[in-house]
N, CA, C, O and CB atoms as a CASP TS submission, in Angstrom:
PFRMAT TS
TARGET T0000
AUTHOR 0000-0000-0000
METHOD Language model
MODEL 1
PARENT N/A
ATOM      1  N   GLY     1     -54.838  53.264-143.315  1.00  0.00           N
ATOM      2  CA  GLY     1     -55.043  53.753-144.641  1.00  0.00           C
ATOM      3  C   GLY     1     -56.436  53.419-145.148  1.00  0.00           C
ATOM      4  O   GLY     1     -57.095  54.253-145.768  1.00  0.00           O
ATOM      5  N   TYR     2     -56.889  52.177-144.878  1.00  0.00           N
ATOM      6  CA  TYR     2     -58.208  51.762-145.371  1.00  0.00           C
ATOM      7  C   TYR     2     -59.321  52.571-144.715  1.00  0.00           C
ATOM      8  O   TYR     2     -60.314  52.900-145.365  1.00  0.00           O
ATOM      9  CB  TYR     2     -58.428  50.265-145.113  1.00  0.00           C
ATOM     10  N   GLN     3     -59.166  52.891-143.449  1.00  0.00           N
ATOM     11  CA  GLN     3     -60.184  53.668-142.747  1.00  0.00           C
ATOM     12  C   GLN     3     -60.333  55.051-143.391  1.00  0.00           C
ATOM     13  O   GLN     3     -61.444  55.574-143.479  1.00  0.00           O
ATOM     14  CB  GLN     3     -59.825  53.805-141.247  1.00  0.00           C
ATOM     15  N   LYS     4     -59.246  55.634-143.833  1.00  0.00           N
ATOM     16  CA  LYS     4     -59.299  56.961-144.448  1.00  0.00           C
ATOM     17  C   LYS     4     -59.669  56.911-145.923  1.00  0.00           C
ATOM     18  O   LYS     4     -60.195  57.884-146.461  1.00  0.00           O
ATOM     19  CB  LYS     4     -57.971  57.656-144.287  1.00  0.00           C
ATOM     20  N   ASN     5     -59.400  55.788-146.582  1.00  0.00           N
ATOM     21  CA  ASN     5     -59.691  55.688-148.010  1.00  0.00           C
ATOM     22  C   ASN     5     -60.153  54.259-148.339  1.00  0.00           C
ATOM     23  O   ASN     5     -59.364  53.462-148.847  1.00  0.00           O
ATOM     24  CB  ASN     5     -58.438  56.075-148.859  1.00  0.00           C
ATOM     25  N   PRO     6     -61.428  53.929-148.053  1.00  0.00           N
ATOM     26  CA  PRO     6     -61.911  52.560-148.229  1.00  0.00           C
ATOM     27  C   PRO     6     -61.876  52.053-149.666  1.00  0.00           C
ATOM     28  O   PRO     6     -62.020  50.852-149.893  1.00  0.00           O
ATOM     29  CB  PRO     6     -63.298  52.465-147.724  1.00  0.00           C
ATOM     30  N   ARG     7     -61.691  52.924-150.620  1.00  0.00           N
ATOM     31  CA  ARG     7     -61.589  52.467-152.006  1.00  0.00           C
ATOM     32  C   ARG     7     -60.235  51.835-152.313  1.00  0.00           C
ATOM     33  O   ARG     7     -60.088  51.111-153.298  1.00  0.00           O
ATOM     34  CB  ARG     7     -61.834  53.623-152.950  1.00  0.00           C
ATOM     35  N   GLU     8     -59.262  52.111-151.472  1.00  0.00           N
ATOM     36  CA  GLU     8     -57.921  51.543-151.634  1.00  0.00           C
ATOM     37  C   GLU     8     -57.879  50.193-150.918  1.00  0.00           C
ATOM     38  O   GLU     8     -57.472  50.113-149.759  1.00  0.00           O
ATOM     39  CB  GLU     8     -56.818  52.514-151.071  1.00  0.00           C
ATOM     40  N   LEU     9     -58.295  49.150-151.599  1.00  0.00           N
ATOM     41  CA  LEU     9     -58.368  47.827-150.985  1.00  0.00           C
ATOM     42  C   LEU     9     -57.006  47.274-150.596  1.00  0.00           C
ATOM     43  O   LEU     9     -56.933  46.337-149.802  1.00  0.00           O
ATOM     44  CB  LEU     9     -59.043  46.871-151.919  1.00  0.00           C
ATOM     45  N   ARG    10     -55.939  47.822-151.128  1.00  0.00           N
ATOM     46  CA  ARG    10     -54.607  47.324-150.763  1.00  0.00           C
ATOM     47  C   ARG    10     -54.343  47.506-149.276  1.00  0.00           C
ATOM     48  O   ARG    10     -53.605  46.722-148.678  1.00  0.00           O
ATOM     49  CB  ARG    10     -53.523  48.041-151.577  1.00  0.00           C
ATOM     50  N   TYR    11     -54.940  48.536-148.669  1.00  0.00           N
ATOM     51  CA  TYR    11     -54.761  48.734-147.233  1.00  0.00           C
ATOM     52  C   TYR    11     -55.480  47.641-146.449  1.00  0.00           C
ATOM     53  O   TYR    11     -54.936  47.105-145.483  1.00  0.00           O
ATOM     54  CB  TYR    11     -55.275  50.119-146.811  1.00  0.00           C
ATOM     55  N   LEU    12     -56.672  47.321-146.854  1.00  0.00           N
ATOM     56  CA  LEU    12     -57.418  46.254-146.206  1.00  0.00           C
ATOM     57  C   LEU    12     -56.700  44.922-146.406  1.00  0.00           C
ATOM     58  O   LEU    12     -56.586  44.130-145.470  1.00  0.00           O
ATOM     59  CB  LEU    12     -58.857  46.182-146.756  1.00  0.00           C
ATOM     60  N   GLU    13     -56.228  44.682-147.592  1.00  0.00           N
ATOM     61  CA  GLU    13     -55.490  43.440-147.875  1.00  0.00           C
ATOM     62  C   GLU    13     -54.222  43.357-147.042  1.00  0.00           C
ATOM     63  O   GLU    13     -53.865  42.278-146.570  1.00  0.00           O
ATOM     64  CB  GLU    13     -55.141  43.347-149.368  1.00  0.00           C
ATOM     65  N   ALA    14     -53.540  44.468-146.855  1.00  0.00           N
ATOM     66  CA  ALA    14     -52.320  44.477-146.030  1.00  0.00           C
ATOM     67  C   ALA    14     -52.668  44.161-144.576  1.00  0.00           C
ATOM     68  O   ALA    14     -51.966  43.386-143.926  1.00  0.00           O
ATOM     69  CB  ALA    14     -51.598  45.855-146.125  1.00  0.00           C
ATOM     70  N   ALA    15     -53.744  44.755-144.063  1.00  0.00           N
ATOM     71  CA  ALA    15     -54.164  44.483-142.688  1.00  0.00           C
ATOM     72  C   ALA    15     -54.543  43.010-142.526  1.00  0.00           C
ATOM     73  O   ALA    15     -54.208  42.389-141.518  1.00  0.00           O
ATOM     74  CB  ALA    15     -55.353  45.389-142.295  1.00  0.00           C
ATOM     75  N   GLU    16     -55.232  42.460-143.504  1.00  0.00           N
ATOM     76  CA  GLU    16     -55.596  41.046-143.445  1.00  0.00           C
ATOM     77  C   GLU    16     -54.349  40.164-143.471  1.00  0.00           C
ATOM     78  O   GLU    16     -54.298  39.146-142.782  1.00  0.00           O
ATOM     79  CB  GLU    16     -56.529  40.682-144.611  1.00  0.00           C
ATOM     80  N   SER    17     -53.367  40.537-144.243  1.00  0.00           N
ATOM     81  CA  SER    17     -52.124  39.786-144.316  1.00  0.00           C
ATOM     82  C   SER    17     -51.393  39.806-142.978  1.00  0.00           C
ATOM     83  O   SER    17     -50.883  38.779-142.530  1.00  0.00           O
ATOM     84  CB  SER    17     -51.227  40.349-145.415  1.00  0.00           C
ATOM     85  N   VAL    18     -51.345  40.962-142.346  1.00  0.00           N
ATOM     86  CA  VAL    18     -50.709  41.077-141.037  1.00  0.00           C
ATOM     87  C   VAL    18     -51.449  40.208-140.019  1.00  0.00           C
ATOM     88  O   VAL    18     -50.823  39.521-139.212  1.00  0.00           O
ATOM     89  CB  VAL    18     -50.677  42.554-140.570  1.00  0.00           C
ATOM     90  N   TRP    19     -52.787  40.242-140.060  1.00  0.00           N
ATOM     91  CA  TRP    19     -53.574  39.443-139.120  1.00  0.00           C
ATOM     92  C   TRP    19     -53.315  37.951-139.325  1.00  0.00           C
ATOM     93  O   TRP    19     -53.233  37.202-138.351  1.00  0.00           O
ATOM     94  CB  TRP    19     -55.074  39.748-139.281  1.00  0.00           C
ATOM     95  N   GLU    20     -53.187  37.515-140.565  1.00  0.00           N
ATOM     96  CA  GLU    20     -52.890  36.106-140.836  1.00  0.00           C
ATOM     97  C   GLU    20     -51.522  35.729-140.263  1.00  0.00           C
ATOM     98  O   GLU    20     -51.368  34.642-139.706  1.00  0.00           O
ATOM     99  CB  GLU    20     -52.931  35.824-142.357  1.00  0.00           C
ATOM    100  N   TYR    21     -50.541  36.601-140.392  1.00  0.00           N
ATOM    101  CA  TYR    21     -49.217  36.349-139.823  1.00  0.00           C
ATOM    102  C   TYR    21     -49.306  36.271-138.299  1.00  0.00           C
ATOM    103  O   TYR    21     -48.709  35.391-137.679  1.00  0.00           O
ATOM    104  CB  TYR    21     -48.218  37.453-140.251  1.00  0.00           C
ATOM    105  N   ILE    22     -50.046  37.189-137.710  1.00  0.00           N
ATOM    106  CA  ILE    22     -50.216  37.192-136.251  1.00  0.00           C
ATOM    107  C   ILE    22     -50.827  35.876-135.793  1.00  0.00           C
ATOM    108  O   ILE    22     -50.340  35.261-134.844  1.00  0.00           O
ATOM    109  CB  ILE    22     -51.103  38.380-135.801  1.00  0.00           C
ATOM    110  N   LYS    23     -51.882  35.443-136.455  1.00  0.00           N
ATOM    111  CA  LYS    23     -52.537  34.189-136.060  1.00  0.00           C
ATOM    112  C   LYS    23     -51.597  32.998-136.213  1.00  0.00           C
ATOM    113  O   LYS    23     -51.626  32.075-135.400  1.00  0.00           O
ATOM    114  CB  LYS    23     -53.804  33.962-136.894  1.00  0.00           C
ATOM    115  N   ALA    24     -50.775  33.015-137.240  1.00  0.00           N
ATOM    116  CA  ALA    24     -49.882  31.887-137.504  1.00  0.00           C
ATOM    117  C   ALA    24     -48.653  31.868-136.601  1.00  0.00           C
ATOM    118  O   ALA    24     -48.151  30.789-136.287  1.00  0.00           O
ATOM    119  CB  ALA    24     -49.443  31.917-138.941  1.00  0.00           C
ATOM    120  N   HIS    25     -48.152  33.027-136.174  1.00  0.00           N
ATOM    121  CA  HIS    25     -46.855  33.078-135.494  1.00  0.00           C
ATOM    122  C   HIS    25     -46.841  33.741-134.121  1.00  0.00           C
ATOM    123  O   HIS    25     -46.019  33.369-133.283  1.00  0.00           O
ATOM    124  CB  HIS    25     -45.904  33.780-136.352  1.00  0.00           C
ATOM    125  N   LEU    26     -47.705  34.693-133.862  1.00  0.00           N
ATOM    126  CA  LEU    26     -47.611  35.443-132.612  1.00  0.00           C
ATOM    127  C   LEU    26     -48.569  34.987-131.521  1.00  0.00           C
ATOM    128  O   LEU    26     -48.285  35.197-130.342  1.00  0.00           O
ATOM    129  CB  LEU    26     -47.851  36.873-132.885  1.00  0.00           C
ATOM    130  N   ILE    27     -49.681  34.375-131.869  1.00  0.00           N
ATOM    131  CA  ILE    27     -50.619  33.916-130.857  1.00  0.00           C
ATOM    132  C   ILE    27     -50.169  32.547-130.358  1.00  0.00           C
ATOM    133  O   ILE    27     -50.036  31.599-131.131  1.00  0.00           O
ATOM    134  CB  ILE    27     -52.069  33.856-131.420  1.00  0.00           C
ATOM    135  N   ASP    28     -49.942  32.469-129.070  1.00  0.00           N
ATOM    136  CA  ASP    28     -49.558  31.200-128.453  1.00  0.00           C
ATOM    137  C   ASP    28     -50.819  30.332-128.385  1.00  0.00           C
ATOM    138  O   ASP    28     -51.800  30.703-127.741  1.00  0.00           O
ATOM    139  CB  ASP    28     -48.920  31.417-127.013  1.00  0.00           C
ATOM    140  N   GLN    29     -50.786  29.188-129.047  1.00  0.00           N
ATOM    141  CA  GLN    29     -51.970  28.344-129.159  1.00  0.00           C
ATOM    142  C   GLN    29     -52.269  27.517-127.905  1.00  0.00           C
ATOM    143  O   GLN    29     -53.295  26.839-127.840  1.00  0.00           O
ATOM    144  CB  GLN    29     -51.810  27.427-130.325  1.00  0.00           C
ATOM    145  N   ARG    30     -51.394  27.569-126.927  1.00  0.00           N
ATOM    146  CA  ARG    30     -51.662  26.815-125.695  1.00  0.00           C
ATOM    147  C   ARG    30     -52.867  27.412-124.984  1.00  0.00           C
ATOM    148  O   ARG    30     -53.027  28.631-124.935  1.00  0.00           O
ATOM    149  CB  ARG    30     -50.423  26.817-124.758  1.00  0.00           C
ATOM    150  N   GLU    31     -53.708  26.554-124.437  1.00  0.00           N
ATOM    151  CA  GLU    31     -54.923  27.009-123.760  1.00  0.00           C
ATOM    152  C   GLU    31     -54.578  27.973-122.628  1.00  0.00           C
ATOM    153  O   GLU    31     -53.676  27.720-121.830  1.00  0.00           O
ATOM    154  CB  GLU    31     -55.719  25.809-123.213  1.00  0.00           C
ATOM    155  N   GLY    32     -55.312  29.074-122.576  1.00  0.00           N
ATOM    156  CA  GLY    32     -55.117  30.058-121.533  1.00  0.00           C
ATOM    157  C   GLY    32     -53.909  30.958-121.728  1.00  0.00           C
ATOM    158  O   GLY    32     -53.596  31.768-120.857  1.00  0.00           O
ATOM    159  N   SER    33     -53.234  30.830-122.843  1.00  0.00           N
ATOM    160  CA  SER    33     -52.042  31.639-123.068  1.00  0.00           C
ATOM    161  C   SER    33     -52.393  32.945-123.768  1.00  0.00           C
ATOM    162  O   SER    33     -53.557  33.346-123.773  1.00  0.00           O
ATOM    163  CB  SER    33     -51.015  30.862-123.891  1.00  0.00           C
ATOM    164  N   GLU    34     -51.451  33.581-124.329  1.00  0.00           N
ATOM    165  CA  GLU    34     -51.633  34.883-124.946  1.00  0.00           C
ATOM    166  C   GLU    34     -50.699  35.032-126.117  1.00  0.00           C
ATOM    167  O   GLU    34     -50.347  34.024-126.729  1.00  0.00           O
ATOM    168  CB  GLU    34     -51.406  36.001-123.938  1.00  0.00           C
ATOM    169  N   TRP    35     -50.286  36.200-126.459  1.00  0.00           N
ATOM    170  CA  TRP    35     -49.403  36.417-127.603  1.00  0.00           C
ATOM    171  C   TRP    35     -47.954  36.338-127.158  1.00  0.00           C
ATOM    172  O   TRP    35     -47.603  36.744-126.049  1.00  0.00           O
ATOM    173  CB  TRP    35     -49.689  37.779-128.269  1.00  0.00           C
ATOM    174  N   PHE    36     -47.118  35.807-128.043  1.00  0.00           N
ATOM    175  CA  PHE    36     -45.693  35.835-127.757  1.00  0.00           C
ATOM    176  C   PHE    36     -45.207  37.287-127.806  1.00  0.00           C
ATOM    177  O   PHE    36     -45.767  38.122-128.517  1.00  0.00           O
ATOM    178  CB  PHE    36     -44.903  34.944-128.766  1.00  0.00           C
ATOM    179  N   TRP    37     -44.172  37.559-127.048  1.00  0.00           N
ATOM    180  CA  TRP    37     -43.600  38.906-127.005  1.00  0.00           C
ATOM    181  C   TRP    37     -43.081  39.310-128.386  1.00  0.00           C
ATOM    182  O   TRP    37     -43.328  40.420-128.858  1.00  0.00           O
ATOM    183  CB  TRP    37     -42.461  38.978-125.960  1.00  0.00           C
ATOM    184  N   ALA    38     -42.355  38.382-129.026  1.00  0.00           N
ATOM    185  CA  ALA    38     -41.781  38.642-130.341  1.00  0.00           C
ATOM    186  C   ALA    38     -41.370  37.306-130.960  1.00  0.00           C
ATOM    187  O   ALA    38     -41.249  36.297-130.266  1.00  0.00           O
ATOM    188  CB  ALA    38     -40.558  39.619-130.244  1.00  0.00           C
ATOM    189  N   VAL    39     -41.160  37.320-132.262  1.00  0.00           N
ATOM    190  CA  VAL    39     -40.683  36.133-132.972  1.00  0.00           C
ATOM    191  C   VAL    39     -39.464  36.514-133.803  1.00  0.00           C
ATOM    192  O   VAL    39     -39.233  37.687-134.097  1.00  0.00           O
ATOM    193  CB  VAL    39     -41.803  35.527-133.875  1.00  0.00           C
ATOM    194  N   ASP    40     -38.691  35.495-134.173  1.00  0.00           N
ATOM    195  CA  ASP    40     -37.523  35.755-135.008  1.00  0.00           C
ATOM    196  C   ASP    40     -37.924  35.788-136.482  1.00  0.00           C
ATOM    197  O   ASP    40     -39.109  35.713-136.806  1.00  0.00           O
ATOM    198  CB  ASP    40     -36.436  34.686-134.768  1.00  0.00           C
ATOM    199  N   ALA    41     -36.955  35.897-137.359  1.00  0.00           N
ATOM    200  CA  ALA    41     -37.228  36.013-138.799  1.00  0.00           C
ATOM    201  C   ALA    41     -37.952  34.796-139.361  1.00  0.00           C
ATOM    202  O   ALA    41     -38.632  34.894-140.383  1.00  0.00           O
ATOM    203  CB  ALA    41     -35.933  36.219-139.555  1.00  0.00           C
ATOM    204  N   GLU    42     -37.811  33.654-138.703  1.00  0.00           N
ATOM    205  CA  GLU    42     -38.504  32.434-139.156  1.00  0.00           C
ATOM    206  C   GLU    42     -39.866  32.265-138.496  1.00  0.00           C
ATOM    207  O   GLU    42     -40.559  31.279-138.748  1.00  0.00           O
ATOM    208  CB  GLU    42     -37.647  31.208-138.870  1.00  0.00           C
ATOM    209  N   GLY    43     -40.259  33.227-137.643  1.00  0.00           N
ATOM    210  CA  GLY    43     -41.552  33.138-136.973  1.00  0.00           C
ATOM    211  C   GLY    43     -41.544  32.318-135.703  1.00  0.00           C
ATOM    212  O   GLY    43     -42.605  31.961-135.191  1.00  0.00           O
ATOM    213  N   LYS    44     -40.354  32.011-135.179  1.00  0.00           N
ATOM    214  CA  LYS    44     -40.231  31.240-133.939  1.00  0.00           C
ATOM    215  C   LYS    44     -40.185  32.200-132.748  1.00  0.00           C
ATOM    216  O   LYS    44     -39.497  33.219-132.807  1.00  0.00           O
ATOM    217  CB  LYS    44     -38.957  30.334-133.967  1.00  0.00           C
ATOM    218  N   PRO    45     -40.912  31.887-131.665  1.00  0.00           N
ATOM    219  CA  PRO    45     -40.942  32.785-130.496  1.00  0.00           C
ATOM    220  C   PRO    45     -39.563  33.012-129.896  1.00  0.00           C
ATOM    221  O   PRO    45     -38.749  32.093-129.799  1.00  0.00           O
ATOM    222  CB  PRO    45     -41.863  32.223-129.431  1.00  0.00           C
ATOM    223  N   LEU    46     -39.318  34.249-129.498  1.00  0.00           N
ATOM    224  CA  LEU    46     -38.090  34.586-128.775  1.00  0.00           C
ATOM    225  C   LEU    46     -38.240  34.141-127.323  1.00  0.00           C
ATOM    226  O   LEU    46     -39.361  34.054-126.822  1.00  0.00           O
ATOM    227  CB  LEU    46     -37.785  36.120-128.861  1.00  0.00           C
ATOM    228  N   PRO    47     -37.133  33.860-126.639  1.00  0.00           N
ATOM    229  CA  PRO    47     -37.210  33.399-125.245  1.00  0.00           C
ATOM    230  C   PRO    47     -37.489  34.549-124.282  1.00  0.00           C
ATOM    231  O   PRO    47     -36.615  34.964-123.521  1.00  0.00           O
ATOM    232  CB  PRO    47     -35.911  32.699-124.847  1.00  0.00           C
ATOM    233  N   LYS    48     -38.695  35.045-124.326  1.00  0.00           N
ATOM    234  CA  LYS    48     -39.130  36.117-123.424  1.00  0.00           C
ATOM    235  C   LYS    48     -40.383  35.645-122.713  1.00  0.00           C
ATOM    236  O   LYS    48     -41.065  34.743-123.201  1.00  0.00           O
ATOM    237  CB  LYS    48     -39.393  37.459-124.198  1.00  0.00           C
ATOM    238  N   PRO    49     -40.703  36.238-121.564  1.00  0.00           N
ATOM    239  CA  PRO    49     -41.921  35.834-120.853  1.00  0.00           C
ATOM    240  C   PRO    49     -43.171  36.090-121.709  1.00  0.00           C
ATOM    241  O   PRO    49     -43.223  37.057-122.468  1.00  0.00           O
ATOM    242  CB  PRO    49     -42.033  36.592-119.510  1.00  0.00           C
ATOM    243  N   ILE    50     -44.162  35.225-121.578  1.00  0.00           N
ATOM    244  CA  ILE    50     -45.424  35.422-122.290  1.00  0.00           C
ATOM    245  C   ILE    50     -46.139  36.654-121.737  1.00  0.00           C
ATOM    246  O   ILE    50     -46.678  37.456-122.500  1.00  0.00           O
ATOM    247  CB  ILE    50     -46.329  34.163-122.169  1.00  0.00           C
ATOM    248  N   VAL    51     -46.143  36.802-120.416  1.00  0.00           N
ATOM    249  CA  VAL    51     -46.852  37.910-119.770  1.00  0.00           C
ATOM    250  C   VAL    51     -45.861  38.687-118.916  1.00  0.00           C
ATOM    251  O   VAL    51     -45.030  38.105-118.219  1.00  0.00           O
ATOM    252  CB  VAL    51     -48.047  37.392-118.904  1.00  0.00           C
ATOM    253  N   GLU    52     -45.959  39.988-118.978  1.00  0.00           N
ATOM    254  CA  GLU    52     -45.182  40.874-118.113  1.00  0.00           C
ATOM    255  C   GLU    52     -45.954  42.178-117.981  1.00  0.00           C
ATOM    256  O   GLU    52     -46.862  42.424-118.775  1.00  0.00           O
ATOM    257  CB  GLU    52     -43.732  41.120-118.682  1.00  0.00           C
ATOM    258  N   PRO    53     -45.632  43.013-117.021  1.00  0.00           N
ATOM    259  CA  PRO    53     -46.495  44.147-116.668  1.00  0.00           C
ATOM    260  C   PRO    53     -46.814  45.140-117.792  1.00  0.00           C
ATOM    261  O   PRO    53     -47.905  45.710-117.794  1.00  0.00           O
ATOM    262  CB  PRO    53     -45.866  44.886-115.570  1.00  0.00           C
ATOM    263  N   TRP    54     -45.927  45.361-118.723  1.00  0.00           N
ATOM    264  CA  TRP    54     -46.206  46.344-119.771  1.00  0.00           C
ATOM    265  C   TRP    54     -46.988  45.728-120.919  1.00  0.00           C
ATOM    266  O   TRP    54     -47.973  46.307-121.377  1.00  0.00           O
ATOM    267  CB  TRP    54     -44.908  46.943-120.293  1.00  0.00           C
ATOM    268  N   LYS    55     -46.571  44.589-121.379  1.00  0.00           N
ATOM    269  CA  LYS    55     -47.132  43.986-122.581  1.00  0.00           C
ATOM    270  C   LYS    55     -48.585  43.566-122.401  1.00  0.00           C
ATOM    271  O   LYS    55     -49.451  44.001-123.160  1.00  0.00           O
ATOM    272  CB  LYS    55     -46.307  42.794-122.989  1.00  0.00           C
ATOM    273  N   CYS    56     -48.855  42.757-121.444  1.00  0.00           N
ATOM    274  CA  CYS    56     -50.180  42.140-121.355  1.00  0.00           C
ATOM    275  C   CYS    56     -51.297  43.110-120.990  1.00  0.00           C
ATOM    276  O   CYS    56     -52.200  43.304-121.804  1.00  0.00           O
ATOM    277  CB  CYS    56     -50.148  41.040-120.351  1.00  0.00           C
ATOM    278  N   PRO    57     -51.286  43.724-119.821  1.00  0.00           N
ATOM    279  CA  PRO    57     -52.455  44.520-119.455  1.00  0.00           C
ATOM    280  C   PRO    57     -52.609  45.811-120.253  1.00  0.00           C
ATOM    281  O   PRO    57     -53.731  46.272-120.463  1.00  0.00           O
ATOM    282  CB  PRO    57     -52.390  44.850-118.007  1.00  0.00           C
ATOM    283  N   TYR    58     -51.532  46.387-120.690  1.00  0.00           N
ATOM    284  CA  TYR    58     -51.657  47.654-121.404  1.00  0.00           C
ATOM    285  C   TYR    58     -51.587  47.484-122.916  1.00  0.00           C
ATOM    286  O   TYR    58     -52.567  47.744-123.614  1.00  0.00           O
ATOM    287  CB  TYR    58     -50.580  48.605-120.952  1.00  0.00           C
ATOM    288  N   HIS    59     -50.465  47.062-123.417  1.00  0.00           N
ATOM    289  CA  HIS    59     -50.208  47.084-124.850  1.00  0.00           C
ATOM    290  C   HIS    59     -51.184  46.214-125.645  1.00  0.00           C
ATOM    291  O   HIS    59     -51.797  46.693-126.599  1.00  0.00           O
ATOM    292  CB  HIS    59     -48.797  46.634-125.118  1.00  0.00           C
ATOM    293  N   ASN    60     -51.333  44.968-125.271  1.00  0.00           N
ATOM    294  CA  ASN    60     -52.226  44.080-126.013  1.00  0.00           C
ATOM    295  C   ASN    60     -53.679  44.516-125.894  1.00  0.00           C
ATOM    296  O   ASN    60     -54.411  44.518-126.883  1.00  0.00           O
ATOM    297  CB  ASN    60     -52.075  42.650-125.522  1.00  0.00           C
ATOM    298  N   GLY    61     -54.092  44.880-124.706  1.00  0.00           N
ATOM    299  CA  GLY    61     -55.475  45.331-124.522  1.00  0.00           C
ATOM    300  C   GLY    61     -55.778  46.585-125.327  1.00  0.00           C
ATOM    301  O   GLY    61     -56.835  46.688-125.951  1.00  0.00           O
ATOM    302  N   ARG    62     -54.872  47.517-125.315  1.00  0.00           N
ATOM    303  CA  ARG    62     -55.064  48.768-126.060  1.00  0.00           C
ATOM    304  C   ARG    62     -55.120  48.495-127.562  1.00  0.00           C
ATOM    305  O   ARG    62     -55.935  49.089-128.268  1.00  0.00           O
ATOM    306  CB  ARG    62     -53.930  49.769-125.742  1.00  0.00           C
ATOM    307  N   MET    63     -54.264  47.605-128.051  1.00  0.00           N
ATOM    308  CA  MET    63     -54.273  47.271-129.470  1.00  0.00           C
ATOM    309  C   MET    63     -55.612  46.658-129.867  1.00  0.00           C
ATOM    310  O   MET    63     -56.178  47.009-130.903  1.00  0.00           O
ATOM    311  CB  MET    63     -53.126  46.307-129.803  1.00  0.00           C
ATOM    312  N   CYS    64     -56.115  45.745-129.045  1.00  0.00           N
ATOM    313  CA  CYS    64     -57.392  45.103-129.371  1.00  0.00           C
ATOM    314  C   CYS    64     -58.536  46.105-129.363  1.00  0.00           C
ATOM    315  O   CYS    64     -59.399  46.058-130.240  1.00  0.00           O
ATOM    316  CB  CYS    64     -57.688  43.972-128.386  1.00  0.00           C
ATOM    317  N   MET    65     -58.561  47.005-128.397  1.00  0.00           N
ATOM    318  CA  MET    65     -59.623  48.028-128.363  1.00  0.00           C
ATOM    319  C   MET    65     -59.553  48.915-129.602  1.00  0.00           C
ATOM    320  O   MET    65     -60.587  49.271-130.167  1.00  0.00           O
ATOM    321  CB  MET    65     -59.508  48.894-127.084  1.00  0.00           C
ATOM    322  N   GLU    66     -58.370  49.266-130.017  1.00  0.00           N
ATOM    323  CA  GLU    66     -58.216  50.106-131.210  1.00  0.00           C
ATOM    324  C   GLU    66     -58.667  49.354-132.456  1.00  0.00           C
ATOM    325  O   GLU    66     -59.336  49.934-133.312  1.00  0.00           O
ATOM    326  CB  GLU    66     -56.751  50.564-131.367  1.00  0.00           C
ATOM    327  N   ALA    67     -58.319  48.083-132.575  1.00  0.00           N
ATOM    328  CA  ALA    67     -58.746  47.290-133.733  1.00  0.00           C
ATOM    329  C   ALA    67     -60.260  47.164-133.774  1.00  0.00           C
ATOM    330  O   ALA    67     -60.855  47.302-134.843  1.00  0.00           O
ATOM    331  CB  ALA    67     -58.103  45.898-133.701  1.00  0.00           C
ATOM    332  N   VAL    68     -60.894  46.906-132.644  1.00  0.00           N
ATOM    333  CA  VAL    68     -62.358  46.801-132.607  1.00  0.00           C
ATOM    334  C   VAL    68     -62.989  48.125-133.012  1.00  0.00           C
ATOM    335  O   VAL    68     -63.954  48.152-133.775  1.00  0.00           O
ATOM    336  CB  VAL    68     -62.844  46.386-131.199  1.00  0.00           C
ATOM    337  N   LYS    69     -62.445  49.212-132.504  1.00  0.00           N
ATOM    338  CA  LYS    69     -62.990  50.536-132.840  1.00  0.00           C
ATOM    339  C   LYS    69     -62.891  50.806-134.343  1.00  0.00           C
ATOM    340  O   LYS    69     -63.836  51.311-134.949  1.00  0.00           O
ATOM    341  CB  LYS    69     -62.247  51.640-132.056  1.00  0.00           C
ATOM    342  N   ARG    70     -61.757  50.473-134.936  1.00  0.00           N
ATOM    343  CA  ARG    70     -61.539  50.774-136.346  1.00  0.00           C
ATOM    344  C   ARG    70     -62.190  49.776-137.290  1.00  0.00           C
ATOM    345  O   ARG    70     -62.634  50.151-138.375  1.00  0.00           O
ATOM    346  CB  ARG    70     -60.077  50.831-136.625  1.00  0.00           C
ATOM    347  N   LEU    71     -62.252  48.515-136.895  1.00  0.00           N
ATOM    348  CA  LEU    71     -62.727  47.466-137.817  1.00  0.00           C
ATOM    349  C   LEU    71     -64.095  46.922-137.436  1.00  0.00           C
ATOM    350  O   LEU    71     -64.624  46.062-138.140  1.00  0.00           O
ATOM    351  CB  LEU    71     -61.733  46.323-137.860  1.00  0.00           C
ATOM    352  N   GLY    72     -64.673  47.388-136.365  1.00  0.00           N
ATOM    353  CA  GLY    72     -65.934  46.866-135.885  1.00  0.00           C
ATOM    354  C   GLY    72     -67.050  46.844-136.920  1.00  0.00           C
ATOM    355  O   GLY    72     -67.866  45.924-136.942  1.00  0.00           O
ATOM    356  N   ASN    73     -67.082  47.841-137.759  1.00  0.00           N
ATOM    357  CA  ASN    73     -68.146  47.886-138.766  1.00  0.00           C
ATOM    358  C   ASN    73     -67.860  46.960-139.951  1.00  0.00           C
ATOM    359  O   ASN    73     -68.735  46.774-140.796  1.00  0.00           O
ATOM    360  CB  ASN    73     -68.332  49.314-139.264  1.00  0.00           C
ATOM    361  N   LEU    74     -66.674  46.382-140.036  1.00  0.00           N
ATOM    362  CA  LEU    74     -66.331  45.488-141.141  1.00  0.00           C
ATOM    363  C   LEU    74     -66.551  44.023-140.773  1.00  0.00           C
ATOM    364  O   LEU    74     -66.654  43.162-141.646  1.00  0.00           O
ATOM    365  CB  LEU    74     -64.881  45.704-141.560  1.00  0.00           C
ATOM    366  N   ILE    75     -66.620  43.755-139.480  1.00  0.00           N
ATOM    367  CA  ILE    75     -66.709  42.361-139.040  1.00  0.00           C
ATOM    368  C   ILE    75     -68.158  41.900-139.040  1.00  0.00           C
ATOM    369  O   ILE    75     -68.440  40.752-138.699  1.00  0.00           O
ATOM    370  CB  ILE    75     -66.095  42.191-137.637  1.00  0.00           C
TER
END
């Protein structure tokens, strides 16, 4: 939404809020690790593998490339 209408700061604020949640709950802080597959309602990781063929090489990488493309000029 923010990319299409930069005057609507609520979109940017929502994206920042999501990123803060991701940093607090989805990124595994152990050295050399990656993002948890999913978390429960309390933000605790679900018992799933950290890395598996679909999530790590494709999904996470694609998400990061898209975020850089869309937000690169804001950073």
